[in-house]
TIVOMAR-405217 format. One record per residue (C-alpha): y, z, x; residue in three letters. Coordinates in nm, 3 decimals, always signed. Example, Ala and Ser with C-alpha at 12.3 -4.5 7.8 and 13.67 -1.06 7.14 Angstrom:
(r (-0.450, +0.780, +1.230), ala)
(r (-0.106, +0.714, +1.367), ser)
! end
This chain:
(r (+0.939, +4.000, -0.318), unk)
(r (+1.210, +3.671, -0.181), unk)
(r (+0.857, +3.492, -0.107), unk)
(r (+0.746, +3.491, -0.522), unk)
(r (+0.747, +3.196, -0.786), unk)
(r (+0.974, +3.325, -1.018), unk)
(r (+1.204, +3.080, -1.218), unk)
(r (+1.458, +3.178, -1.565), unk)
(r (+1.322, +3.166, -1.967), unk)
(r (+1.585, +2.846, -1.968), unk)
(r (+1.427, +2.729, -1.634), unk)
(r (+1.116, +2.706, -1.815), unk)
(r (+1.265, +2.579, -2.117), unk)
(r (+1.408, +2.259, -2.025), unk)
(r (+1.012, +2.228, -1.745), unk)
(r (+0.850, +2.253, -2.095), unk)
(r (+1.097, +2.033, -2.286), unk)
(r (+1.095, +1.827, -2.047), unk)
(r (+0.662, +1.804, -2.051), unk)
(r (+0.706, +1.715, -2.412), unk)
(r (+0.887, +1.415, -2.278), unk)
(r (+0.684, +1.304, -2.060), unk)
(r (+0.379, +1.384, -2.329), unk)
(r (+0.587, +1.198, -2.627), unk)
(r (+0.681, +0.859, -2.345), unk)
(r (+0.370, +0.805, -2.248), unk)
(r (+0.253, +0.856, -2.634), unk)
(r (+0.439, +0.554, -2.675), unk)
(r (+0.375, +0.401, -2.426), unk)
(r (-0.030, +0.424, -2.505), unk)
(r (+0.089, +0.256, -2.873), unk)
(r (+0.314, -0.017, -2.719), unk)
(r (+0.007, -0.123, -2.479), unk)
(r (-0.248, -0.107, -2.794), unk)
(r (+0.072, -0.349, -3.046), unk)
(r (+0.088, -0.570, -2.715), unk)
(r (-0.355, -0.573, -2.709), unk)
(r (-0.380, -0.640, -3.065), unk)
(r (-0.071, -0.863, -3.097), unk)
(r (-0.039, -1.009, -2.776), unk)
(r (+0.222, -1.293, -2.915), unk)
(r (+0.490, -1.059, -3.108), unk)
(r (+0.694, -0.806, -3.032), unk)
(r (+0.745, -0.533, -3.269), unk)
(r (+1.123, -0.464, -3.298), unk)
(r (+1.299, -0.191, -3.530), unk)
(r (+1.675, -0.376, -3.755), unk)
(r (+1.895, -0.158, -3.900), unk)
(r (+2.169, -0.295, -4.081), unk)
(r (+2.431, -0.241, -4.443), unk)
(r (+2.043, -0.226, -4.589), unk)
(r (+1.892, +0.011, -4.365), unk)
(r (+1.637, +0.077, -4.056), unk)
(r (+1.280, -0.156, -4.133), unk)
(r (+1.055, -0.301, -3.832), unk)
(r (+0.932, -0.591, -3.828), unk)
(r (+0.752, -0.802, -3.640), unk)
(r (+0.929, -1.082, -3.400), unk)
(r (+0.738, -1.407, -3.290), unk)
(r (+0.808, -1.471, -2.879), unk)
(r (+0.647, -1.717, -2.634), unk)
(r (+0.489, -1.483, -2.333), unk)
(r (+0.607, -1.777, -2.073), unk)
(r (+0.931, -1.945, -2.036), unk)
(r (+0.975, -2.343, -2.059), unk)
(r (+1.164, -2.267, -1.724), unk)
(r (+0.846, -2.160, -1.560), unk)
(r (+0.618, -2.427, -1.722), unk)
(r (+0.831, -2.644, -1.539), unk)
(r (+0.855, -2.442, -1.290), unk)
(r (+0.474, -2.419, -1.255), unk)
(r (+0.419, -2.854, -1.298), unk)
(r (+0.240, -2.789, -1.655), unk)
(r (+0.247, -3.049, -1.905), unk)
(r (+0.508, -2.884, -2.172), unk)
(r (+0.394, -2.803, -2.469), unk)
(r (+0.508, -2.738, -2.881), unk)
(r (+0.536, -2.300, -2.866), unk)
(r (+0.341, -2.351, -3.219), unk)
(r (+0.077, -2.513, -2.941), unk)
(r (+0.099, -2.260, -2.711), unk)
(r (+0.049, -1.957, -2.920), unk)
(r (-0.203, -2.188, -3.037), unk)
(r (-0.394, -2.156, -2.734), unk)
(r (-0.303, -1.782, -2.618), unk)
(r (-0.452, -1.663, -2.961), unk)
(r (-0.776, -1.779, -2.832), unk)
(r (-1.054, -1.499, -2.772), unk)
(r (-1.118, -1.650, -2.388), unk)
(r (-0.729, -1.619, -2.326), unk)
(r (-0.682, -1.290, -2.543), unk)
(r (-0.910, -1.042, -2.382), unk)
(r (-0.813, -1.164, -2.053), unk)
(r (-0.457, -1.049, -2.097), unk)
(r (-0.601, -0.734, -2.256), unk)
(r (-0.737, -0.654, -2.027), unk)
(r (-0.455, -0.695, -1.736), unk)
(r (-0.203, -0.534, -2.024), unk)
(r (-0.435, -0.209, -1.945), unk)
(r (-0.442, -0.225, -1.549), unk)
(r (-0.093, -0.341, -1.546), unk)
(r (+0.066, -0.041, -1.788), unk)
(r (-0.217, +0.212, -1.759), unk)
(r (-0.129, +0.410, -1.404), unk)
(r (+0.253, +0.439, -1.563), unk)
(r (+0.105, +0.634, -1.914), unk)
(r (-0.166, +0.840, -1.600), unk)
(r (+0.168, +0.894, -1.419), unk)
(r (+0.362, +1.053, -1.739), unk)
(r (+0.062, +1.264, -1.835), unk)
(r (+0.045, +1.408, -1.487), unk)
(r (+0.405, +1.497, -1.427), unk)
(r (+0.430, +1.638, -1.799), unk)
(r (+0.090, +1.888, -1.723), unk)
(r (+0.238, +1.949, -1.380), unk)
(r (+0.629, +2.078, -1.548), unk)
(r (+0.409, +2.261, -1.803), unk)
(r (+0.250, +2.457, -1.533), unk)
(r (+0.539, +2.488, -1.355), unk)
(r (+0.697, +2.677, -1.647), unk)
(r (+0.462, +2.914, -1.635), unk)
(r (+0.615, +3.162, -1.444), unk)
(r (+0.374, +3.323, -1.253), unk)
(r (+0.210, +3.347, -0.828), unk)
(r (+0.041, +3.041, -0.933), unk)
(r (+0.246, +2.804, -1.159), unk)
(r (+0.260, +2.561, -0.872), unk)
(r (-0.067, +2.597, -0.671), unk)
(r (-0.149, +2.480, -1.011), unk)
(r (+0.148, +2.258, -1.033), unk)
(r (+0.129, +2.103, -0.727), unk)
(r (-0.232, +1.874, -0.762), unk)
(r (-0.097, +1.695, -1.073), unk)
(r (+0.233, +1.603, -0.923), unk)
(r (+0.062, +1.455, -0.679), unk)
(r (-0.170, +1.250, -0.897), unk)
(r (+0.128, +1.170, -1.033), unk)
(r (+0.236, +1.077, -0.736), unk)
(r (-0.076, +0.880, -0.644), unk)
(r (-0.007, +0.699, -1.004), unk)
(r (+0.301, +0.604, -0.901), unk)
(r (+0.212, +0.436, -0.614), unk)
(r (-0.098, +0.278, -0.823), unk)
(r (+0.110, +0.147, -1.088), unk)
(r (+0.424, +0.036, -0.826), unk)
(r (+0.147, -0.192, -0.591), unk)
(r (-0.119, -0.329, -0.928), unk)
(r (+0.183, -0.383, -1.157), unk)
(r (+0.326, -0.659, -0.997), unk)
(r (-0.026, -0.845, -0.921), unk)
(r (-0.121, -0.789, -1.298), unk)
(r (+0.198, -0.961, -1.379), unk)
(r (+0.103, -1.289, -1.154), unk)
(r (-0.232, -1.267, -1.267), unk)
(r (-0.122, -1.242, -1.620), unk)
(r (+0.140, -1.564, -1.577), unk)
(r (-0.150, -1.773, -1.409), unk)
(r (-0.351, -1.700, -1.746), unk)
(r (-0.124, -1.830, -1.964), unk)
(r (+0.016, -2.111, -1.766), unk)
(r (-0.356, -2.206, -1.736), unk)
(r (-0.460, -2.205, -2.066), unk)
(r (-0.154, -2.412, -2.148), unk)
(r (-0.266, -2.668, -1.921), unk)
(r (-0.712, -2.657, -1.932), unk)
(r (-0.720, -2.568, -1.599), unk)
(r (-0.695, -2.305, -1.321), unk)
(r (-0.308, -2.249, -1.263), unk)
(r (-0.144, -1.976, -0.992), unk)
(r (+0.202, -1.944, -1.043), unk)
(r (+0.356, -1.641, -0.924), unk)
(r (+0.751, -1.531, -0.993), unk)
(r (+0.884, -1.180, -0.904), unk)
(r (+1.146, -0.974, -0.876), unk)
(r (+1.109, -0.893, -0.522), unk)
(r (+1.430, -0.630, -0.449), unk)
(r (+1.293, -0.472, -0.805), unk)
(r (+0.910, -0.445, -0.642), unk)
(r (+1.032, -0.349, -0.309), unk)
(r (+1.221, -0.016, -0.449), unk)
(r (+0.956, +0.042, -0.657), unk)
(r (+0.756, +0.081, -0.328), unk)
(r (+0.900, +0.252, -0.146), unk)
(r (+0.992, +0.496, -0.389), unk)
(r (+0.678, +0.597, -0.480), unk)
(r (+0.590, +0.623, -0.123), unk)
(r (+0.816, +0.847, -0.039), unk)
(r (+0.743, +1.083, -0.320), unk)
(r (+0.376, +1.018, -0.304), unk)
(r (+0.417, +1.148, +0.106), unk)
(r (+0.619, +1.436, -0.027), unk)
(r (+0.393, +1.551, -0.273), unk)
(r (+0.118, +1.506, -0.021), unk)
(r (+0.247, +1.733, +0.226), unk)
(r (+0.368, +1.993, -0.042), unk)
(r (+0.019, +2.012, -0.181), unk)
(r (-0.098, +2.024, +0.189), unk)
(r (+0.098, +2.312, +0.300), unk)
(r (+0.104, +2.480, +0.028), unk)
(r (-0.312, +2.493, +0.071), unk)
(r (-0.335, +2.550, +0.432), unk)
(r (-0.078, +2.910, +0.360), unk)
(r (-0.282, +3.036, +0.064), unk)
(r (-0.622, +2.960, +0.298), unk)
(r (-0.470, +3.128, +0.612), unk)
(r (-0.289, +3.441, +0.312), unk)
(r (-0.686, +3.490, +0.193), unk)
(r (-0.808, +3.491, +0.631), unk)
(r (-0.508, +3.707, +0.695), unk)
! end
């Protein structure tokens, strides 16, 4: 009996609550991604004060004057920048880069939610059903750690190229954060891969015996 999977009702509730939280964050992230694609030059912000709470779109520039100067691009007024990045030839590639940079994170959240939900099953097969989803979550995390910085570089280069009227390459990254994200995702991927492989080998051995 000591080898059987068993959790208490309280632990199962925590797993389901965490899964629900991951689902909620994934849906919010998808909504934010769709909003960024539809309105690439604005932020959606909530404001609360004496008159109550309201949601409003606030214009913003996706590139800073410091980045423009560092890339050696001719400076332009905010209105000119917004006009150039609002063209379909720029907005469509920007949308594709936003999807490529953020979709793996959404996939990570959904797979974690599905894995946690299966762990809350309180049955012998719960771990076997959960491990593949947790492995996929770790894989999505690794993809996100690799793709997100590249998408950020491509996004900045595209924006600056649209502003300059020619091809511009510009890279600006937080190397410490990128390295930590990559290291953590690689450790999670390796751990879940080892657990899934070991559990599969144990199940196959049990079937032979």
